[in-house]
N, CA, C and O atoms as a GROMACS GRO file, in nm:
protein
  396
    1MET      N    1  -1.354  -1.256   0.376
    1MET     CA    2  -1.447  -1.197   0.428
    1MET      C    3  -1.382  -1.066   0.344
    1MET      O    4  -1.273  -1.028   0.386
    2ILE      N    5  -1.431  -1.003   0.244
    2ILE     CA    6  -1.415  -0.903   0.159
    2ILE      C    7  -1.471  -0.741   0.204
    2ILE      O    8  -1.587  -0.701   0.206
    3PRO      N    9  -1.360  -0.677   0.235
    3PRO     CA   10  -1.363  -0.509   0.338
    3PRO      C   11  -1.552  -0.448   0.316
    3PRO      O   12  -1.606  -0.483   0.211
    4ASN      N   13  -1.633  -0.367   0.411
    4ASN     CA   14  -1.690  -0.283   0.311
    4ASN      C   15  -1.641  -0.150   0.253
    4ASN      O   16  -1.572  -0.071   0.316
    5THR      N   17  -1.683  -0.134   0.128
    5THR     CA   18  -1.649  -0.011   0.066
    5THR      C   19  -1.669   0.108   0.126
    5THR      O   20  -1.575   0.188   0.123
    6ALA      N   21  -1.754   0.133   0.172
    6ALA     CA   22  -1.830   0.264   0.208
    6ALA      C   23  -1.714   0.339   0.346
    6ALA      O   24  -1.712   0.449   0.403
    7SER      N   25  -1.646   0.239   0.354
    7SER     CA   26  -1.550   0.300   0.461
    7SER      C   27  -1.370   0.350   0.383
    7SER      O   28  -1.255   0.373   0.421
    8ILE      N   29  -1.432   0.346   0.285
    8ILE     CA   30  -1.285   0.342   0.194
    8ILE      C   31  -1.264   0.514   0.174
    8ILE      O   32  -1.322   0.565   0.079
    9PRO      N   33  -1.208   0.572   0.234
    9PRO     CA   34  -1.151   0.766   0.192
    9PRO      C   35  -1.133   0.790   0.077
    9PRO      O   36  -1.177   0.901   0.049
   10MET      N   37  -1.065   0.712  -0.051
   10MET     CA   38  -1.028   0.758  -0.186
   10MET      C   39  -1.086   0.667  -0.252
   10MET      O   40  -1.103   0.554  -0.206
   11THR      N   41  -1.140   0.720  -0.414
   11THR     CA   42  -1.178   0.615  -0.480
   11THR      C   43  -1.003   0.556  -0.540
   11THR      O   44  -0.894   0.612  -0.528
   12LEU      N   45  -1.040   0.425  -0.603
   12LEU     CA   46  -0.972   0.344  -0.672
   12LEU      C   47  -0.893   0.434  -0.741
   12LEU      O   48  -0.778   0.441  -0.700
   13SER      N   49  -0.924   0.508  -0.838
   13SER     CA   50  -0.852   0.551  -0.957
   13SER      C   51  -0.785   0.641  -0.853
   13SER      O   52  -0.666   0.609  -0.852
   14GLU      N   53  -0.804   0.724  -0.778
   14GLU     CA   54  -0.731   0.795  -0.692
   14GLU      C   55  -0.627   0.752  -0.613
   14GLU      O   56  -0.527   0.818  -0.586
   15PHE      N   57  -0.659   0.615  -0.568
   15PHE     CA   58  -0.494   0.524  -0.511
   15PHE      C   59  -0.423   0.486  -0.600
   15PHE      O   60  -0.300   0.484  -0.593
   16CYS      N   61  -0.489   0.451  -0.692
   16CYS     CA   62  -0.388   0.444  -0.822
   16CYS      C   63  -0.308   0.517  -0.835
   16CYS      O   64  -0.190   0.492  -0.807
   17ILE      N   65  -0.344   0.615  -0.876
   17ILE     CA   66  -0.253   0.739  -0.911
   17ILE      C   67  -0.182   0.761  -0.799
   17ILE      O   68  -0.063   0.778  -0.826
   18ALA      N   69  -0.210   0.770  -0.668
   18ALA     CA   70  -0.124   0.824  -0.542
   18ALA      C   71  -0.016   0.724  -0.523
   18ALA      O   72   0.098   0.745  -0.480
   19VAL      N   73  -0.064   0.619  -0.558
   19VAL     CA   74   0.088   0.463  -0.584
   19VAL      C   75   0.189   0.496  -0.686
   19VAL      O   76   0.311   0.495  -0.675
   20VAL      N   77   0.103   0.528  -0.802
   20VAL     CA   78   0.224   0.581  -0.877
   20VAL      C   79   0.321   0.674  -0.866
   20VAL      O   80   0.439   0.655  -0.895
   21ARG      N   81   0.261   0.804  -0.814
   21ARG     CA   82   0.287   0.908  -0.805
   21ARG      C   83   0.416   0.863  -0.670
   21ARG      O   84   0.527   0.915  -0.680
   22TYR      N   85   0.393   0.781  -0.570
   22TYR     CA   86   0.470   0.744  -0.474
   22TYR      C   87   0.621   0.644  -0.531
   22TYR      O   88   0.741   0.666  -0.513
   23CYS      N   89   0.563   0.552  -0.591
   23CYS     CA   90   0.653   0.470  -0.649
   23CYS      C   91   0.781   0.599  -0.746
   23CYS      O   92   0.902   0.599  -0.721
   24ASP      N   93   0.717   0.691  -0.849
   24ASP     CA   94   0.773   0.744  -0.864
   24ASP      C   95   0.870   0.832  -0.794
   24ASP      O   96   0.985   0.849  -0.835
   25VAL      N   97   0.813   0.897  -0.669
   25VAL     CA   98   0.914   0.994  -0.596
   25VAL      C   99   0.982   0.903  -0.552
   25VAL      O  100   1.084   0.922  -0.619
   26THR      N  101   1.012   0.792  -0.472
   26THR     CA  102   1.077   0.708  -0.370
   26THR      C  103   1.175   0.625  -0.476
   26THR      O  104   1.293   0.609  -0.444
   27GLY      N  105   1.125   0.569  -0.608
   27GLY     CA  106   1.235   0.458  -0.655
   27GLY      C  107   1.134   0.365  -0.616
   27GLY      O  108   1.188   0.263  -0.574
   28GLY      N  109   1.051   0.360  -0.614
   28GLY     CA  110   0.988   0.211  -0.558
   28GLY      C  111   0.924   0.162  -0.698
   28GLY      O  112   0.927   0.217  -0.809
   29SER      N  113   0.844   0.000  -0.644
   29SER     CA  114   0.829  -0.072  -0.734
   29SER      C  115   0.724  -0.152  -0.692
   29SER      O  116   0.758  -0.233  -0.606
   30VAL      N  117   0.591  -0.157  -0.729
   30VAL     CA  118   0.468  -0.280  -0.656
   30VAL      C  119   0.507  -0.400  -0.697
   30VAL      O  120   0.538  -0.435  -0.811
   31THR      N  121   0.504  -0.467  -0.585
   31THR     CA  122   0.542  -0.636  -0.603
   31THR      C  123   0.391  -0.702  -0.577
   31THR      O  124   0.348  -0.798  -0.640
   32SER      N  125   0.343  -0.654  -0.505
   32SER     CA  126   0.160  -0.692  -0.534
   32SER      C  127   0.068  -0.583  -0.507
   32SER      O  128   0.107  -0.477  -0.458
   33TRP      N  129  -0.059  -0.609  -0.539
   33TRP     CA  130  -0.155  -0.512  -0.549
   33TRP      C  131  -0.274  -0.576  -0.543
   33TRP      O  132  -0.282  -0.627  -0.431
   34LYS      N  133  -0.405  -0.608  -0.630
   34LYS     CA  134  -0.512  -0.670  -0.595
   34LYS      C  135  -0.488  -0.827  -0.573
   34LYS      O  136  -0.416  -0.887  -0.653
   35ARG      N  137  -0.538  -0.883  -0.486
   35ARG     CA  138  -0.554  -1.030  -0.514
   35ARG      C  139  -0.677  -1.065  -0.495
   35ARG      O  140  -0.775  -0.994  -0.473
   36SER      N  141  -0.669  -1.171  -0.504
   36SER     CA  142  -0.841  -1.251  -0.492
   36SER      C  143  -0.832  -1.327  -0.331
   36SER      O  144  -0.727  -1.313  -0.269
   37VAL      N  145  -0.914  -1.383  -0.285
   37VAL     CA  146  -0.943  -1.445  -0.184
   37VAL      C  147  -0.804  -1.554  -0.136
   37VAL      O  148  -0.714  -1.564  -0.052
   38GLN      N  149  -0.855  -1.618  -0.246
   38GLN     CA  150  -0.762  -1.740  -0.205
   38GLN      C  151  -0.569  -1.693  -0.182
   38GLN      O  152  -0.488  -1.721  -0.094
   39HIS      N  153  -0.562  -1.617  -0.305
   39HIS     CA  154  -0.408  -1.579  -0.298
   39HIS      C  155  -0.406  -1.532  -0.185
   39HIS      O  156  -0.353  -1.606  -0.103
   40ASN      N  157  -0.455  -1.408  -0.135
   40ASN     CA  158  -0.474  -1.352  -0.021
   40ASN      C  159  -0.411  -1.464   0.109
   40ASN      O  160  -0.312  -1.455   0.182
   41ALA      N  161  -0.492  -1.542   0.099
   41ALA     CA  162  -0.530  -1.605   0.227
   41ALA      C  163  -0.359  -1.744   0.204
   41ALA      O  164  -0.300  -1.788   0.303
   42ALA      N  165  -0.326  -1.777   0.076
   42ALA     CA  166  -0.204  -1.817   0.051
   42ALA      C  167  -0.064  -1.723   0.101
   42ALA      O  168   0.036  -1.782   0.140
   43VAL      N  169  -0.068  -1.628   0.098
   43VAL     CA  170   0.066  -1.529   0.152
   43VAL      C  171   0.039  -1.510   0.251
   43VAL      O  172   0.146  -1.488   0.307
   44GLY      N  173  -0.078  -1.497   0.355
   44GLY     CA  174  -0.068  -1.462   0.464
   44GLY      C  175  -0.172  -1.372   0.479
   44GLY      O  176  -0.201  -1.357   0.598
   45GLY      N  177  -0.237  -1.307   0.405
   45GLY     CA  178  -0.278  -1.168   0.397
   45GLY      C  179  -0.402  -1.209   0.545
   45GLY      O  180  -0.445  -1.322   0.569
   46VAL      N  181  -0.429  -1.111   0.605
   46VAL     CA  182  -0.556  -1.094   0.664
   46VAL      C  183  -0.677  -1.071   0.614
   46VAL      O  184  -0.687  -0.969   0.545
   47VAL      N  185  -0.760  -1.128   0.627
   47VAL     CA  186  -0.906  -1.142   0.600
   47VAL      C  187  -0.988  -0.979   0.513
   47VAL      O  188  -1.055  -0.967   0.411
   48SER      N  189  -0.936  -0.875   0.620
   48SER     CA  190  -1.020  -0.773   0.601
   48SER      C  191  -0.895  -0.698   0.481
   48SER      O  192  -0.915  -0.586   0.435
   49SER      N  193  -0.795  -0.764   0.452
   49SER     CA  194  -0.677  -0.683   0.371
   49SER      C  195  -0.749  -0.590   0.252
   49SER      O  196  -0.853  -0.614   0.192
   50PRO      N  197  -0.665  -0.485   0.241
   50PRO     CA  198  -0.678  -0.387   0.130
   50PRO      C  199  -0.705  -0.440  -0.001
   50PRO      O  200  -0.787  -0.419  -0.091
   51HIS      N  201  -0.564  -0.553   0.029
   51HIS     CA  202  -0.549  -0.600  -0.119
   51HIS      C  203  -0.656  -0.635  -0.207
   51HIS      O  204  -0.659  -0.603  -0.326
   52LEU      N  205  -0.774  -0.725  -0.126
   52LEU     CA  206  -0.869  -0.782  -0.143
   52LEU      C  207  -0.943  -0.675  -0.257
   52LEU      O  208  -0.988  -0.736  -0.354
   53LEU      N  209  -0.958  -0.550  -0.261
   53LEU     CA  210  -1.083  -0.480  -0.322
   53LEU      C  211  -0.938  -0.369  -0.410
   53LEU      O  212  -0.983  -0.260  -0.442
   54GLY      N  213  -0.810  -0.385  -0.442
   54GLY     CA  214  -0.734  -0.315  -0.495
   54GLY      C  215  -0.670  -0.170  -0.428
   54GLY      O  216  -0.626  -0.081  -0.500
   55PHE      N  217  -0.672  -0.161  -0.295
   55PHE     CA  218  -0.629  -0.065  -0.230
   55PHE      C  219  -0.540  -0.091  -0.147
   55PHE      O  220  -0.528  -0.025  -0.044
   56GLY      N  221  -0.471  -0.180  -0.173
   56GLY     CA  222  -0.332  -0.271  -0.128
   56GLY      C  223  -0.247  -0.231  -0.176
   56GLY      O  224  -0.309  -0.170  -0.263
   57ALA      N  225  -0.076  -0.196  -0.211
   57ALA     CA  226   0.015  -0.184  -0.255
   57ALA      C  227   0.197  -0.212  -0.202
   57ALA      O  228   0.276  -0.131  -0.154
   58ASP      N  229   0.213  -0.362  -0.235
   58ASP     CA  230   0.338  -0.397  -0.163
   58ASP      C  231   0.465  -0.306  -0.242
   58ASP      O  232   0.464  -0.297  -0.365
   59ILE      N  233   0.540  -0.261  -0.186
   59ILE     CA  234   0.663  -0.148  -0.292
   59ILE      C  235   0.757  -0.233  -0.219
   59ILE      O  236   0.751  -0.292  -0.111
   60VAL      N  237   0.842  -0.224  -0.308
   60VAL     CA  238   1.030  -0.310  -0.283
   60VAL      C  239   1.087  -0.159  -0.397
   60VAL      O  240   1.035  -0.119  -0.500
   61TYR      N  241   1.256  -0.087  -0.298
   61TYR     CA  242   1.279  -0.006  -0.322
   61TYR      C  243   1.450  -0.059  -0.461
   61TYR      O  244   1.514  -0.163  -0.479
   62ASP      N  245   1.456   0.092  -0.528
   62ASP     CA  246   1.551   0.051  -0.590
   62ASP      C  247   1.726   0.030  -0.443
   62ASP      O  248   1.822  -0.044  -0.420
   63SER      N  249   1.667   0.146  -0.395
   63SER     CA  250   1.771   0.159  -0.276
   63SER      C  251   1.737   0.108  -0.136
   63SER      O  252   1.625   0.095  -0.086
   64PRO      N  253   1.849   0.082  -0.086
   64PRO     CA  254   1.835  -0.019   0.060
   64PRO      C  255   1.782   0.094   0.161
   64PRO      O  256   1.812   0.212   0.139
   65HIS      N  257   1.696   0.056   0.280
   65HIS     CA  258   1.601   0.132   0.344
   65HIS      C  259   1.732   0.208   0.448
   65HIS      O  260   1.835   0.149   0.418
   66SER      N  261   1.751   0.274   0.516
   66SER     CA  262   1.810   0.362   0.650
   66SER      C  263   1.672   0.411   0.729
   66SER      O  264   1.566   0.382   0.673
   67GLU      N  265   1.668   0.463   0.822
   67GLU     CA  266   1.587   0.497   0.885
   67GLU      C  267   1.536   0.624   0.858
   67GLU      O  268   1.418   0.649   0.883
   68ASP      N  269   1.627   0.725   0.801
   68ASP     CA  270   1.614   0.860   0.759
   68ASP      C  271   1.522   0.886   0.642
   68ASP      O  272   1.448   0.982   0.618
   69ARG      N  273   1.557   0.723   0.547
   69ARG     CA  274   1.476   0.718   0.452
   69ARG      C  275   1.341   0.656   0.460
   69ARG      O  276   1.259   0.677   0.370
   70LEU      N  277   1.310   0.569   0.578
   70LEU     CA  278   1.148   0.525   0.630
   70LEU      C  279   1.123   0.672   0.688
   70LEU      O  280   1.028   0.710   0.620
   71THR      N  281   1.157   0.779   0.780
   71THR     CA  282   1.100   0.892   0.786
   71THR      C  283   1.050   0.954   0.665
   71THR      O  284   0.936   0.999   0.657
   72ASN      N  285   1.139   0.958   0.569
   72ASN     CA  286   1.075   1.084   0.450
   72ASN      C  287   1.009   0.991   0.371
   72ASN      O  288   0.972   1.053   0.272
   73HIS      N  289   0.970   0.854   0.361
   73HIS     CA  290   0.874   0.817   0.254
   73HIS      C  291   0.792   0.792   0.353
   73HIS      O  292   0.722   0.714   0.289
   74LEU      N  293   0.738   0.795   0.470
   74LEU     CA  294   0.602   0.814   0.557
   74LEU      C  295   0.580   0.933   0.538
   74LEU      O  296   0.465   0.933   0.494
   75THR      N  297   0.623   1.062   0.542
   75THR     CA  298   0.603   1.183   0.518
   75THR      C  299   0.533   1.200   0.364
   75THR      O  300   0.436   1.270   0.339
   76ILE      N  301   0.616   1.109   0.262
   76ILE     CA  302   0.570   1.119   0.134
   76ILE      C  303   0.496   1.073   0.136
   76ILE      O  304   0.417   1.136   0.066
   77ALA      N  305   0.426   0.942   0.194
   77ALA     CA  306   0.281   0.857   0.187
   77ALA      C  307   0.189   0.949   0.254
   77ALA      O  308   0.072   0.944   0.217
   78LEU      N  309   0.220   1.034   0.346
   78LEU     CA  310   0.098   1.057   0.382
   78LEU      C  311   0.088   1.171   0.330
   78LEU      O  312  -0.027   1.205   0.355
   79GLY      N  313   0.148   1.266   0.263
   79GLY     CA  314   0.134   1.399   0.157
   79GLY      C  315   0.037   1.322   0.041
   79GLY      O  316  -0.045   1.406   0.003
   80PHE      N  317   0.018   1.193  -0.027
   80PHE     CA  318  -0.024   1.159  -0.136
   80PHE      C  319  -0.191   1.086  -0.029
   80PHE      O  320  -0.278   1.020  -0.086
   81GLY      N  321  -0.195   1.116   0.099
   81GLY     CA  322  -0.306   1.084   0.164
   81GLY      C  323  -0.321   0.918   0.170
   81GLY      O  324  -0.419   0.848   0.144
   82LEU      N  325  -0.174   0.879   0.219
   82LEU     CA  326  -0.176   0.711   0.218
   82LEU      C  327  -0.120   0.692   0.329
   82LEU      O  328  -0.055   0.789   0.369
   83THR      N  329  -0.123   0.561   0.424
   83THR     CA  330  -0.058   0.508   0.480
   83THR      C  331   0.088   0.405   0.465
   83THR      O  332   0.090   0.300   0.400
   84LEU      N  333   0.157   0.439   0.511
   84LEU     CA  334   0.256   0.328   0.474
   84LEU      C  335   0.303   0.246   0.658
   84LEU      O  336   0.321   0.279   0.775
   85ILE      N  337   0.302   0.155   0.592
   85ILE     CA  338   0.344   0.034   0.709
   85ILE      C  339   0.476  -0.065   0.661
   85ILE      O  340   0.468  -0.134   0.559
   86HIS      N  341   0.584  -0.062   0.737
   86HIS     CA  342   0.684  -0.071   0.680
   86HIS      C  343   0.706  -0.241   0.771
   86HIS      O  344   0.709  -0.268   0.891
   87GLU      N  345   0.717  -0.324   0.648
   87GLU     CA  346   0.726  -0.443   0.664
   87GLU      C  347   0.876  -0.527   0.663
   87GLU      O  348   0.978  -0.479   0.614
   88SER      N  349   0.869  -0.649   0.719
   88SER     CA  350   1.024  -0.706   0.692
   88SER      C  351   1.081  -0.670   0.526
   88SER      O  352   1.154  -0.574   0.501
   89LEU      N  353   1.040  -0.754   0.440
   89LEU     CA  354   1.133  -0.754   0.284
   89LEU      C  355   1.009  -0.623   0.221
   89LEU      O  356   1.028  -0.635   0.100
   90HIS      N  357   0.921  -0.532   0.233
   90HIS     CA  358   0.855  -0.486   0.129
   90HIS      C  359   0.793  -0.351   0.241
   90HIS      O  360   0.836  -0.354   0.356
   91ASP      N  361   0.714  -0.260   0.211
   91ASP     CA  362   0.634  -0.153   0.266
   91ASP      C  363   0.526  -0.177   0.204
   91ASP      O  364   0.528  -0.206   0.085
   92HIS      N  365   0.381  -0.166   0.292
   92HIS     CA  366   0.264  -0.158   0.221
   92HIS      C  367   0.188  -0.029   0.236
   92HIS      O  368   0.192   0.039   0.338
   93LEU      N  369   0.126  -0.001   0.142
   93LEU     CA  370   0.044   0.118   0.106
   93LEU      C  371  -0.055   0.066   0.131
   93LEU      O  372  -0.089  -0.052   0.124
   94GLN      N  373  -0.128   0.195   0.176
   94GLN     CA  374  -0.286   0.166   0.206
   94GLN      C  375  -0.343   0.314   0.176
   94GLN      O  376  -0.260   0.405   0.169
   95PRO      N  377  -0.528   0.353   0.152
   95PRO     CA  378  -0.546   0.464   0.158
   95PRO      C  379  -0.540   0.495   0.346
   95PRO      O  380  -0.572   0.411   0.430
   96ARG      N  381  -0.500   0.610   0.368
   96ARG     CA  382  -0.525   0.669   0.526
   96ARG      C  383  -0.651   0.671   0.545
   96ARG      O  384  -0.735   0.696   0.458
   97GLY      N  385  -0.676   0.641   0.674
   97GLY     CA  386  -0.789   0.603   0.719
   97GLY      C  387  -0.847   0.498   0.682
   97GLY      O  388  -0.958   0.496   0.734
   98TRP      N  389  -0.816   0.344   0.572
   98TRP     CA  390  -0.846   0.217   0.615
   98TRP      C  391  -0.904   0.177   0.703
   98TRP      O  392  -0.841   0.131   0.799
   99ARG      N  393  -1.023   0.180   0.704
   99ARG     CA  394  -1.071   0.038   0.815
   99ARG      C  395  -1.122  -0.087   0.767
   99ARG      O  396  -1.151  -0.176   0.847
   0.00000   0.00000   0.00000
C-alpha cells in the first residue's frame, strides 16, 4: 500500500533539500532513499513506509554515534523540518508530521 500524499507536510523538493543540508551539517551519507514496493518488502520496510514515495532516507555517518551526537542530530533534524528515528545501523529521516 502506497501512503496517501495528502498528509505529507512538505514537498518532495523541500524534503530532498532538507536531507542534503542535514547530511552536509552532520557528515552523513544516504544509503537508502526511494524504494519500490518489492524492494521495501524485501528489506523489511513497513507497508506505509515514506521510502515508497521518496520521503524516507536512511543515513550513516563518517564518525560513530555517541549519546551527545544523537541529541545534536535530533535537534538538527528538527531544524530542517525532519523527524530522525535512530535505528541500529543507521538513522532514518522523514518529514516531521509524517502519517
